[in-house]
Structures are given as C-alpha cells and as structure tokens.
TIRO-2110 file (N, C-alpha, C; in Angstrom, 1 decimal):
// TIRO-2110
0.8, -1.2, 0.0, N, 1, A
0.0, -0.1, 0.0, CA, 1, A
0.8, 1.3, -0.1, C, 1, A
2.0, 1.2, 0.7, N, 2, A
2.9, 2.4, 0.7, CA, 2, A
3.5, 2.8, -0.6, C, 2, A
3.9, 1.6, -1.3, N, 3, A
4.5, 1.9, -2.7, CA, 3, A
3.4, 2.5, -3.5, C, 3, A
2.1, 2.2, -3.6, N, 4, A
0.9, 2.5, -4.4, CA, 4, A
0.8, 4.1, -3.8, C, 4, A
0.7, 4.4, -2.7, N, 5, A
0.5, 5.9, -2.3, CA, 5, A
1.7, 6.5, -2.8, C, 5, A
2.8, 6.1, -2.6, N, 6, A
3.9, 6.8, -3.1, CA, 6, A
3.8, 7.3, -4.6, C, 6, A
3.4, 6.3, -5.4, N, 7, A
3.4, 6.3, -6.8, CA, 7, A
2.1, 7.4, -7.2, C, 7, A
1.1, 7.1, -6.7, N, 8, A
0.1, 8.1, -6.8, CA, 8, A
0.4, 9.8, -6.4, C, 8, A
1.0, 9.8, -5.3, N, 9, A
1.5, 11.0, -4.6, CA, 9, A
2.3, 11.9, -5.6, C, 9, A
3.4, 11.0, -6.2, N, 10, A
4.4, 11.6, -7.1, CA, 10, A
3.6, 12.0, -8.3, C, 10, A
2.7, 11.2, -9.0, N, 11, A
2.2, 11.3, -10.1, CA, 11, A
1.1, 12.9, -9.9, C, 11, A
0.5, 12.8, -8.7, N, 12, A
-0.5, 14.0, -8.5, CA, 12, A
0.4, 15.1, -8.4, C, 12, A
1.7, 15.1, -7.8, N, 13, A
2.4, 16.3, -7.5, CA, 13, A
2.9, 16.8, -9.0, C, 13, A
3.3, 16.0, -9.9, N, 14, A
3.8, 16.2, -11.2, CA, 14, A
2.6, 16.9, -11.9, C, 14, A
1.4, 16.4, -11.9, N, 15, A
0.2, 17.0, -12.5, CA, 15, A
-0.1, 18.4, -11.9, C, 15, A
0.1, 18.4, -10.7, N, 16, A
-0.3, 19.9, -10.1, CA, 16, A
0.7, 20.9, -10.6, C, 16, A
2.1, 20.5, -10.7, N, 17, A
3.1, 21.3, -11.0, CA, 17, A
2.8, 21.8, -12.5, C, 17, A
2.4, 20.9, -13.3, N, 18, A
1.9, 21.2, -14.8, CA, 18, A
0.7, 22.1, -14.7, C, 18, A
-0.3, 21.9, -13.9, N, 19, A
-1.3, 22.9, -13.9, CA, 19, A
-0.9, 24.0, -13.5, C, 19, A
-0.1, 24.2, -12.5, N, 20, A
0.3, 25.6, -12.0, CA, 20, A
1.1, 26.5, -12.9, C, 20, A
1.8, 25.6, -14.0, N, 21, A
2.5, 26.5, -15.2, CA, 21, A
1.6, 26.8, -16.0, C, 21, A
0.2, 26.5, -16.1, N, 22, A
-0.7, 26.9, -16.9, CA, 22, A
-1.6, 28.1, -16.6, C, 22, A
-1.3, 28.6, -15.4, N, 23, A
-2.2, 29.8, -14.8, CA, 23, A
-2.1, 30.8, -15.6, C, 23, A
-3.1, 31.3, -15.9, N, 24, A
-3.4, 32.7, -16.7, CA, 24, A
-4.7, 33.2, -16.4, C, 24, A
-5.1, 34.5, -17.0, N, 25, A
-6.3, 34.9, -16.4, CA, 25, A
-7.3, 34.0, -17.2, C, 25, A
-7.0, 33.4, -18.1, N, 26, A
-8.2, 32.7, -19.0, CA, 26, A
-8.2, 31.1, -18.1, C, 26, A
-7.3, 30.6, -17.6, N, 27, A
-7.5, 29.4, -16.8, CA, 27, A
-7.4, 29.6, -15.4, C, 27, A
-7.5, 30.7, -14.7, N, 28, A
-7.5, 30.7, -13.5, CA, 28, A
-8.7, 30.2, -12.7, C, 28, A
-9.9, 30.4, -13.2, N, 29, A
-11.1, 29.7, -12.7, CA, 29, A
-11.2, 28.3, -12.7, C, 29, A
-10.9, 27.8, -13.8, N, 30, A
-10.9, 26.2, -14.0, CA, 30, A
-9.9, 25.7, -13.1, C, 30, A
-8.6, 26.2, -13.0, N, 31, A
-7.6, 25.8, -12.2, CA, 31, A
-8.1, 25.9, -10.7, C, 31, A
-8.6, 26.9, -10.3, N, 32, A
-9.1, 27.0, -9.0, CA, 32, A
-10.3, 26.1, -8.5, C, 32, A
-11.1, 25.6, -9.3, N, 33, A
-12.1, 24.9, -9.3, CA, 33, A
-11.5, 23.5, -9.1, C, 33, A
-10.6, 23.2, -9.9, N, 34, A
-10.2, 21.7, -9.7, CA, 34, A
-9.3, 21.7, -8.4, C, 34, A
-8.7, 22.7, -8.0, N, 35, A
-8.0, 22.7, -6.8, CA, 35, A
-8.8, 22.4, -5.6, C, 35, A
-9.9, 23.0, -5.6, N, 36, A
-10.9, 22.8, -4.5, CA, 36, A
-11.5, 21.5, -4.5, C, 36, A
-11.7, 20.9, -5.8, N, 37, A
-12.2, 19.4, -5.8, CA, 37, A
-10.9, 18.5, -5.3, C, 37, A
-9.8, 18.7, -5.8, N, 38, A
-8.5, 18.1, -5.4, CA, 38, A
-8.6, 18.1, -3.6, C, 38, A
-8.8, 19.1, -3.1, N, 39, A
-8.7, 19.5, -1.6, CA, 39, A
-9.8, 18.6, -0.9, C, 39, A
-11.0, 18.5, -1.6, N, 40, A
-12.2, 17.7, -0.8, CA, 40, A
-11.8, 16.3, -0.9, C, 40, A
-11.1, 15.9, -2.0, N, 41, A
-10.7, 14.3, -2.2, CA, 41, A
-9.7, 14.0, -1.2, C, 41, A
-8.8, 15.0, -0.9, N, 42, A
-7.7, 15.0, 0.0, CA, 42, A
-8.1, 14.8, 1.4, C, 42, A
-9.3, 15.6, 1.8, N, 43, A
-9.9, 15.5, 3.0, CA, 43, A
-10.6, 14.1, 3.1, C, 43, A
-11.4, 13.8, 2.0, N, 44, A
-11.9, 12.3, 2.2, CA, 44, A
-10.7, 11.1, 2.4, C, 44, A
-9.7, 11.3, 1.7, N, 45, A
-8.5, 10.5, 1.9, CA, 45, A
-8.0, 10.3, 3.3, C, 45, A
-7.9, 11.4, 3.8, N, 46, A
-7.4, 11.6, 5.3, CA, 46, A
-8.5, 10.7, 6.2, C, 46, A
-9.6, 10.7, 5.8, N, 47, A
-10.7, 10.0, 6.6, CA, 47, A
-10.6, 8.5, 6.3, C, 47, A
-10.3, 8.2, 5.1, N, 48, A
-10.1, 6.8, 4.5, CA, 48, A
-9.0, 6.2, 5.4, C, 48, A
-7.8, 6.9, 5.5, N, 49, A
-6.6, 6.5, 6.3, CA, 49, A
-7.1, 6.1, 7.7, C, 49, A
-7.8, 6.9, 8.3, N, 50, A
-8.3, 6.6, 9.6, CA, 50, A
-9.3, 5.3, 9.6, C, 50, A
-10.1, 5.2, 8.6, N, 51, A
-10.8, 4.2, 8.5, CA, 51, A
-10.1, 2.9, 8.4, C, 51, A
-8.9, 3.0, 7.6, N, 52, A
-8.3, 1.9, 7.2, CA, 52, A
-7.5, 1.3, 8.5, C, 52, A
-7.0, 2.3, 9.4, N, 53, A
-6.4, 1.8, 10.7, CA, 53, A
-7.6, 1.2, 11.5, C, 53, A
-8.6, 1.6, 11.5, N, 54, A
-9.6, 1.2, 12.4, CA, 54, A
-10.4, -0.2, 12.1, C, 54, A
-10.3, -0.5, 10.7, N, 55, A
-11.0, -1.6, 10.0, CA, 55, A
-10.2, -2.7, 9.8, C, 55, A
-8.8, -2.6, 10.3, N, 56, A
-7.9, -3.8, 10.1, CA, 56, A
-7.6, -3.8, 8.7, C, 56, A
-7.4, -2.9, 8.0, N, 57, A
-6.9, -2.9, 6.4, CA, 57, A
-7.9, -3.7, 5.8, C, 57, A
-9.2, -3.3, 6.0, N, 58, A
-10.4, -3.7, 5.0, CA, 58, A
-10.0, -3.4, 3.7, C, 58, A
-10.3, -4.5, 2.9, N, 59, A
-10.0, -4.4, 1.3, CA, 59, A
-11.1, -3.1, 0.8, C, 59, A
-12.2, -3.1, 1.0, N, 60, A
-13.0, -2.2, 0.5, CA, 60, A
-12.5, -0.7, 0.8, C, 60, A
-11.8, -0.6, 2.0, N, 61, A
-11.1, 1.0, 2.3, CA, 61, A
-9.9, 1.0, 1.5, C, 61, A
-9.2, 0.1, 1.4, N, 62, A
-8.2, 0.2, 0.2, CA, 62, A
-8.6, 0.5, -1.1, C, 62, A
-9.6, -0.2, -1.6, N, 63, A
-10.0, 0.2, -2.9, CA, 63, A
-10.5, 1.5, -3.0, C, 63, A
-11.1, 2.1, -2.0, N, 64, A
-11.6, 3.4, -1.9, CA, 64, A
-10.5, 4.4, -1.9, C, 64, A
-9.3, 4.1, -1.4, N, 65, A
-8.4, 5.0, -1.3, CA, 65, A
-7.7, 5.2, -2.6, C, 65, A
-7.6, 4.0, -3.3, N, 66, A
-7.0, 4.0, -4.7, CA, 66, A
-7.8, 4.5, -5.5, C, 66, A
-9.1, 4.4, -5.4, N, 67, A
-10.3, 5.2, -6.3, CA, 67, A
-10.0, 6.6, -6.2, C, 67, A
-9.7, 7.2, -4.7, N, 68, A
-9.6, 8.5, -4.5, CA, 68, A
-8.5, 9.0, -5.4, C, 68, A
-7.4, 8.3, -5.2, N, 69, A
-6.2, 8.8, -6.0, CA, 69, A
-6.4, 9.1, -7.4, C, 69, A
-7.1, 8.0, -8.0, N, 70, A
-7.3, 7.9, -9.5, CA, 70, A
-8.4, 9.0, -9.7, C, 70, A
-9.4, 9.3, -8.9, N, 71, A
-10.1, 10.5, -9.1, CA, 71, A
-9.4, 11.9, -9.3, C, 71, A
-8.5, 11.9, -8.3, N, 72, A
-7.5, 13.2, -8.2, CA, 72, A
-6.8, 13.4, -9.7, C, 72, A
-6.3, 12.1, -9.9, N, 73, A
-5.6, 12.3, -11.4, CA, 73, A
-6.6, 12.5, -12.5, C, 73, A
-7.6, 11.9, -12.6, N, 74, A
-8.7, 12.2, -13.5, CA, 74, A
-9.0, 13.8, -13.6, C, 74, A
-9.3, 14.2, -12.7, N, 75, A
-9.6, 15.7, -12.2, CA, 75, A
-8.4, 16.5, -13.1, C, 75, A
-7.2, 16.2, -12.5, N, 76, A
-6.1, 16.9, -13.0, CA, 76, A
-5.9, 16.7, -14.6, C, 76, A
-6.1, 15.6, -15.2, N, 77, A
-5.8, 15.3, -16.5, CA, 77, A
-7.1, 16.1, -17.3, C, 77, A
-8.2, 16.1, -16.9, N, 78, A
-9.3, 16.7, -17.5, CA, 78, A
-9.1, 18.3, -17.6, C, 78, A
-8.6, 18.8, -16.4, N, 79, A
-8.3, 20.1, -16.6, CA, 79, A
-7.3, 20.7, -17.5, C, 79, A
-6.3, 19.8, -17.4, N, 80, A
-5.1, 19.8, -18.4, CA, 80, A
-5.5, 19.9, -19.9, C, 80, A
-6.5, 19.1, -20.2, N, 81, A
-7.1, 18.8, -21.5, CA, 81, A
-7.9, 20.2, -21.8, C, 81, A
-8.8, 20.5, -20.8, N, 82, A
-9.6, 21.6, -21.0, CA, 82, A
-8.9, 23.0, -21.2, C, 82, A
-7.5, 23.1, -20.7, N, 83, A
-6.6, 24.3, -20.7, CA, 83, A
-6.1, 24.2, -22.2, C, 83, A
-5.6, 22.9, -22.5, N, 84, A
-5.3, 22.8, -24.1, CA, 84, A
-6.3, 23.4, -25.0, C, 84, A
-7.4, 23.1, -24.9, N, 85, A
-8.6, 23.4, -25.6, CA, 85, A
-8.6, 25.0, -25.8, C, 85, A
-8.6, 25.5, -24.5, N, 86, A
-8.7, 27.0, -24.4, CA, 86, A
-7.5, 27.7, -25.1, C, 86, A
-6.3, 27.2, -24.9, N, 87, A
-5.2, 27.7, -25.5, CA, 87, A
-5.3, 27.5, -27.2, C, 87, A
-5.7, 26.5, -27.6, N, 88, A
-6.0, 26.3, -29.0, CA, 88, A
-7.0, 27.3, -29.5, C, 88, A
-8.2, 27.6, -28.8, N, 89, A
-9.1, 28.4, -29.4, CA, 89, A
-8.6, 29.7, -29.3, C, 89, A
-7.8, 30.2, -28.3, N, 90, A
-7.2, 31.4, -28.3, CA, 90, A
-6.3, 31.7, -29.3, C, 90, A
-5.4, 30.6, -29.6, N, 91, A
-4.6, 30.8, -30.9, CA, 91, A
-5.3, 30.8, -32.1, C, 91, A
-6.4, 30.2, -32.2, N, 92, A
-7.2, 30.1, -33.4, CA, 92, A
-7.8, 31.4, -33.6, C, 92, A
-8.4, 32.3, -32.5, N, 93, A
-9.0, 33.5, -32.6, CA, 93, A
-8.0, 34.6, -33.0, C, 93, A
-6.8, 34.2, -32.4, N, 94, A
-5.9, 35.5, -32.7, CA, 94, A
-5.1, 35.3, -33.9, C, 94, A
-5.4, 34.2, -34.9, N, 95, A
-4.8, 34.1, -36.1, CA, 95, A
-5.4, 35.1, -37.1, C, 95, A
-4.3, 35.6, -37.8, N, 96, A
-5.1, 36.6, -38.9, CA, 96, A
-5.8, 36.0, -39.9, C, 96, A
-6.8, 36.5, -40.4, N, 97, A
-7.6, 36.0, -41.2, CA, 97, A
-7.3, 36.3, -42.8, C, 97, A
-6.8, 35.2, -43.7, N, 98, A
-6.6, 35.4, -44.8, CA, 98, A
-7.6, 35.2, -45.8, C, 98, A
-8.2, 36.3, -46.2, N, 99, A
-9.4, 36.2, -47.1, CA, 99, A
-9.0, 37.1, -48.3, C, 99, A
-9.3, 36.5, -49.3, N, 100, A
-9.0, 37.5, -50.6, CA, 100, A
-10.7, 37.5, -51.2, C, 100, A
END
C-alpha cells in the first residue's frame, strides 16, 4: 500500500506542477475549481486513512483509497485537457484571417 501511495502522490504532484504552469487569466477559474475538488478528495482520503487503521486494513477501504487517488488524477488530466482546448481556441481566434 505504501508503494502505491507513493506512486500516486508523485504522479499527482507532477500533474499539479503542470497545472500551476498553465495559470493565466483565462485558466485561473478552472484551475481554482480543480484545486477545490482536489482538496475535498484529500480530506476524504485522510478519513479513509483513519478508517483503514480502524477497520484492520479492510479491502474495501483500500480500494476506496486507490479510487480517491485515481479521481484526483482524472480531475487533473481533465483540467489540463480543457486548458489545452482553451489555448487552441485562443490561438485560432488570434490568427490573422487570410481572405481574398
């Protein structure tokens, strides 16, 4: 479990770094919303850690913890994809129109 937690933690940290590099006035709200969702999942994860200790390492709690990590990664990936779309739209609208 410790190795799995380390893997997910490193992956999430890397995705958060990517996300923070993309901050701009156009992306600020979407990033802020994602970070709020991530924080809620982090709070849930802390509760799951307590449940794991109290339950004697119940498999359902372990699966819930893994699912929590996966949800965080999914949120981060989704936001990064949305940011890419925003950047593409901005680039396309700023391109000069070649009409004859």
